[in-house]
FILUMVO-168759 format. One record per residue (C-alpha): residue number from 1; residue in one letter; x negated, y negated, z. Coordinates in Angstrom, 3 decimals, decimal comma. Each point is the difference from the previous one (the first is absolute). Last residue first. Layout:
// FILUMVO-168759
{NUM; 'A'; {X; Y; Z}}
...
//
This chain:
// FILUMVO-168759
{204; 'E'; {-10,663; -26,582; 12,534}}
{203; 'S'; {3,394; -1,624; -0,443}}
{202; 'R'; {-1,155; -2,846; -2,086}}
{201; 'S'; {-1,823; 2,303; -2,397}}
{200; 'A'; {3,114; 2,180; -0,576}}
{199; 'E'; {2,220; -3,160; -0,852}}
{198; 'E'; {-2,614; -1,205; -2,491}}
{197; 'P'; {-0,455; 3,487; -1,526}}
{196; 'D'; {3,714; 0,446; -0,648}}
{195; 'V'; {1,888; 2,359; 2,178}}
{194; 'G'; {0,920; 3,603; -0,329}}
{193; 'Q'; {2,155; 1,727; -2,428}}
{192; 'F'; {2,642; 1,452; 2,111}}
{191; 'P'; {2,482; 1,836; -2,085}}
{190; 'E'; {3,486; -1,425; -0,685}}
{189; 'M'; {2,472; 0,643; 2,828}}
{188; 'T'; {2,462; 2,870; -0,915}}
{187; 'T'; {2,893; 0,157; -2,544}}
{186; 'E'; {-1,295; -3,232; -1,547}}
{185; 'A'; {1,208; -3,411; -0,789}}
{184; 'S'; {1,758; -1,309; 3,147}}
{183; 'S'; {-1,949; 1,831; 2,373}}
{182; 'Q'; {1,735; 3,089; 1,754}}
{181; 'I'; {1,085; 1,068; 3,468}}
{180; 'G'; {0,279; -3,438; 1,543}}
{179; 'R'; {3,212; 0,426; 1,690}}
{178; 'C'; {2,256; 3,339; 0,107}}
{177; 'Q'; {2,275; -1,661; 2,806}}
{176; 'L'; {-0,285; 3,162; 1,953}}
{175; 'V'; {-3,714; 0,133; -0,698}}
{174; 'Q'; {-0,405; -3,696; 1,101}}
{173; 'V'; {1,569; 0,714; 3,315}}
{172; 'A'; {-2,088; 3,109; 0,692}}
{171; 'T'; {-3,109; -1,854; -0,959}}
{170; 'I'; {0,789; -3,016; 2,527}}
{169; 'A'; {0,331; 2,580; 2,804}}
{168; 'L'; {-3,133; 1,883; -0,896}}
{167; 'I'; {-2,048; -3,446; -0,417}}
{166; 'R'; {1,144; -0,895; 3,608}}
{165; 'L'; {-0,914; 3,164; 1,403}}
{164; 'D'; {-3,404; -0,228; -1,510}}
{163; 'L'; {-0,588; -3,496; 1,249}}
{162; 'W'; {0,830; 1,294; 3,395}}
{161; 'L'; {-2,474; 2,740; -0,388}}
{160; 'S'; {-2,625; -2,417; -1,023}}
{159; 'Q'; {-1,868; -1,134; -3,178}}
{158; 'H'; {-1,138; -3,581; -0,224}}
{157; 'D'; {-3,224; 0,148; -1,893}}
{156; 'V'; {0,906; 2,960; -2,202}}
{155; 'Y'; {3,453; -1,468; -0,577}}
{154; 'W'; {-1,401; -3,433; -1,204}}
{153; 'L'; {-2,151; 2,196; -2,389}}
{152; 'D'; {2,916; 1,734; -1,484}}
{151; 'R'; {1,850; -3,434; -0,156}}
{150; 'E'; {-2,928; -1,356; -2,108}}
{149; 'L'; {0,087; 3,182; -2,181}}
{148; 'R'; {3,633; -0,530; -0,855}}
{147; 'D'; {-0,324; -3,766; -0,551}}
{146; 'K'; {-2,737; 0,398; -2,533}}
{145; 'W'; {1,798; 2,941; -1,526}}
{144; 'T'; {2,904; -2,102; -0,708}}
{143; 'T'; {3,576; 0,829; 1,473}}
{142; 'V'; {2,957; 2,012; -1,291}}
{141; 'N'; {-1,185; 3,371; 0,660}}
{140; 'R'; {0,218; -0,039; 3,753}}
{139; 'G'; {1,296; -3,629; 0,779}}
{138; 'H'; {-1,060; -1,145; 3,311}}
{137; 'I'; {1,116; 3,387; 1,856}}
{136; 'Q'; {-2,356; 1,751; -2,152}}
{135; 'A'; {-3,031; -2,353; 0,808}}
{134; 'W'; {0,316; 0,638; 3,687}}
{133; 'G'; {0,127; 3,731; -0,413}}
{132; 'T'; {1,911; 3,148; -0,991}}
{131; 'I'; {-0,803; 3,608; -0,612}}
{130; 'G'; {-3,509; -0,997; 1,407}}
{129; 'P'; {-3,697; 0,100; -0,766}}
{128; 'R'; {-2,319; 0,713; 3,048}}
{127; 'V'; {-2,065; -2,959; 1,068}}
{126; 'A'; {-3,209; -1,377; -1,152}}
{125; 'H'; {0,900; 0,557; -3,496}}
{124; 'R'; {1,491; -3,421; -0,417}}
{123; 'R'; {-3,436; -1,269; 0,643}}
{122; 'R'; {-0,713; 0,689; -3,782}}
{121; 'Q'; {1,640; -3,466; -0,667}}
{120; 'E'; {-2,722; -1,838; 1,812}}
{119; 'P'; {-2,648; 1,728; -2,107}}
{118; 'T'; {1,819; -0,823; -3,120}}
{117; 'Y'; {2,076; 2,585; -1,513}}
{116; 'R'; {-0,308; 1,273; -3,406}}
{115; 'D'; {-2,537; 2,981; 0,778}}
{114; 'L'; {2,715; 1,456; 2,251}}
{113; 'Y'; {2,904; -0,374; -2,573}}
{112; 'E'; {-1,092; 3,273; -1,814}}
{111; 'P'; {1,030; 1,872; 3,284}}
{110; 'L'; {3,712; -0,959; -0,496}}
{109; 'L'; {1,823; -1,719; 2,929}}
{108; 'P'; {0,795; 1,154; 3,562}}
{107; 'R'; {2,637; -2,525; 1,297}}
{106; 'P'; {-1,474; -2,188; 2,922}}
{105; 'G'; {1,275; 1,269; 3,352}}
{104; 'V'; {3,162; 1,126; 1,656}}
{103; 'L'; {1,287; 3,757; 0,455}}
{102; 'S'; {-3,721; 1,073; -0,133}}
{101; 'M'; {-1,888; 1,953; -2,508}}
{100; 'E'; {-2,502; 2,912; -0,012}}
{99; 'G'; {0,703; 1,048; 3,417}}
{98; 'K'; {1,682; 3,227; -0,708}}
{97; 'F'; {3,384; -1,194; 1,211}}
{96; 'V'; {-0,311; -3,321; -2,112}}
{95; 'N'; {-0,863; 2,121; -3,166}}
{94; 'W'; {3,170; 2,102; 0,730}}
{93; 'L'; {1,994; -3,045; 0,483}}
{92; 'E'; {-1,068; -0,702; -3,545}}
{91; 'P'; {2,571; 2,578; -1,217}}
{90; 'L'; {2,645; -2,694; 0,807}}
{89; 'E'; {-1,351; -2,657; -2,732}}
{88; 'D'; {2,409; 1,269; -2,677}}
{87; 'L'; {2,775; -1,048; 2,243}}
{86; 'S'; {-0,849; -3,717; -0,324}}
{85; 'T'; {3,774; -0,636; -0,858}}
{84; 'A'; {-0,686; -1,809; -3,096}}
{83; 'R'; {-2,993; 2,398; -0,724}}
{82; 'L'; {2,146; 3,180; 0,212}}
{81; 'W'; {2,747; -1,794; -2,027}}
{80; 'R'; {-2,348; -0,797; -2,814}}
{79; 'G'; {-1,323; 3,547; 0,139}}
{78; 'L'; {3,462; 1,444; -0,337}}
{77; 'A'; {0,627; -2,190; -3,008}}
{76; 'T'; {-3,172; 1,063; -1,306}}
{75; 'L'; {-3,257; -2,102; -0,618}}
{74; 'R'; {-2,146; 1,176; -2,820}}
{73; 'Q'; {1,554; -2,436; -2,624}}
{72; 'V'; {-0,680; -2,886; 2,377}}
{71; 'D'; {-3,549; 1,270; 0,936}}
{70; 'S'; {-0,778; -0,129; -3,778}}
{69; 'L'; {-0,201; 3,316; -1,885}}
{68; 'E'; {-3,172; 1,275; -1,922}}
{67; 'S'; {0,839; 1,744; -3,234}}
{66; 'G'; {-0,686; 3,737; -0,151}}
{65; 'G'; {3,118; 1,080; -2,099}}
{64; 'A'; {1,725; 1,463; 3,073}}
{63; 'D'; {-0,286; -3,056; 1,990}}
{62; 'F'; {-3,146; -1,126; 2,125}}
{61; 'G'; {-0,395; -1,286; 3,622}}
{60; 'P'; {2,201; 2,738; 1,520}}
{59; 'K'; {3,299; -1,086; 1,613}}
{58; 'M'; {-0,150; -2,299; 2,903}}
{57; 'T'; {1,303; -0,322; 3,518}}
{56; 'R'; {-1,854; 2,924; 1,644}}
{55; 'F'; {0,370; 0,076; 3,858}}
{54; 'K'; {-3,032; -1,376; 1,710}}
{53; 'L'; {-3,315; 1,448; 1,407}}
{52; 'I'; {-3,390; -1,678; 0,290}}
{51; 'T'; {-3,059; 1,961; -0,297}}
{50; 'F'; {-2,841; -1,249; 2,058}}
{49; 'R'; {-3,411; -1,924; -0,802}}
{48; 'R'; {-1,985; -1,602; 2,850}}
{47; 'E'; {-0,203; -3,836; -0,767}}
{46; 'D'; {-0,723; -0,789; 3,709}}
{45; 'R'; {3,751; 0,607; 0,514}}
{44; 'G'; {1,728; 1,390; -3,179}}
{43; 'P'; {-1,103; 0,197; -3,640}}
{42; 'R'; {2,588; 1,526; -2,259}}
{41; 'V'; {0,326; 3,344; -1,809}}
{40; 'Q'; {3,285; 0,792; -1,594}}
{39; 'R'; {2,747; 2,546; 0,586}}
{38; 'F'; {3,531; -0,420; -1,270}}
{37; 'L'; {2,325; 2,750; 1,544}}
{36; 'V'; {2,703; 1,770; -1,685}}
{35; 'P'; {-2,301; 1,639; -2,447}}
{34; 'A'; {2,011; 1,390; -2,030}}
{33; 'G'; {3,160; -0,927; -1,510}}
{32; 'M'; {1,503; -3,400; -0,510}}
{31; 'K'; {3,635; 0,126; 0,749}}
{30; 'W'; {0,334; 3,287; 1,838}}
{29; 'R'; {-3,335; -0,001; 1,776}}
{28; 'V'; {0,455; -3,710; 0,908}}
{27; 'L'; {3,373; 0,830; 1,472}}
{26; 'L'; {-1,242; 2,882; 1,731}}
{25; 'A'; {-2,785; -1,964; 1,656}}
{24; 'I'; {2,494; -2,655; 1,009}}
{23; 'A'; {2,118; 2,574; 1,717}}
{22; 'A'; {-3,088; 1,287; 2,009}}
{21; 'M'; {-0,981; -3,398; 0,937}}
{20; 'L'; {3,495; -0,680; 1,333}}
{19; 'P'; {0,077; 3,191; 1,871}}
{18; 'A'; {-3,612; -0,586; 1,356}}
{17; 'L'; {0,921; -3,593; 1,130}}
{16; 'C'; {0,153; 0,642; 3,811}}
{15; 'V'; {-3,015; 2,429; -0,118}}
{14; 'L'; {-2,164; -2,292; -1,893}}
{13; 'L'; {1,239; -3,119; 1,961}}
{12; 'G'; {-0,975; 1,626; 3,143}}
{11; 'G'; {-3,485; 0,821; -1,182}}
{10; 'A'; {-0,451; -3,409; -1,511}}
{9; 'A'; {0,978; -1,737; 3,250}}
{8; 'V'; {-2,066; 2,263; 2,174}}
{7; 'F'; {-3,278; -0,430; -2,105}}
{6; 'D'; {0,513; -3,483; -0,918}}
{5; 'F'; {0,596; -1,024; 3,623}}
{4; 'A'; {-3,139; 1,796; 1,091}}
{3; 'R'; {-1,929; -1,540; -2,641}}
{2; 'K'; {0,968; -3,482; 0,984}}
{1; 'M'; {-0,597; 0,633; 3,710}}
//
């Protein structure tokens, strides 16, 4: 039932939002140039790799002199607006339509994090990753990694269609309020570094 709901909902949204997505693509092309889409490999269900799609929000990582730029320097005004409204996430509907993602589930993180998880934390990959999720409606980028991963596991153990509908409704409200987009110190949440050896041993 969950997959059928994702398929129908994502397909309908892709059709309904096509004019908006086309307008955003033109804006990104005009303000930041090509490519319009940000593509990155992420681990999905059962840790199978797929390419996530988003609208670009950042300039290239190096300036004309070859110096590396920080995320704060790379994030454009248009990119900041796209993130604040979560419109940069719209291309992920195609990932949902293809079955690589779900509307609701743990967010797909970077492949290099896989070796940093405890065995318990790796259970977050027992379900399809989502555009939004239980962790996202409880702070998004303004929470700790520990809390975020614990909430991902809570979702894995309690998932249901009714819970998904609740999460989607709360997400819609939060997006309209532009809540929880950025952490206090960084443009995006700091990288996950794993847990200390004592904590890891307790979870095994």
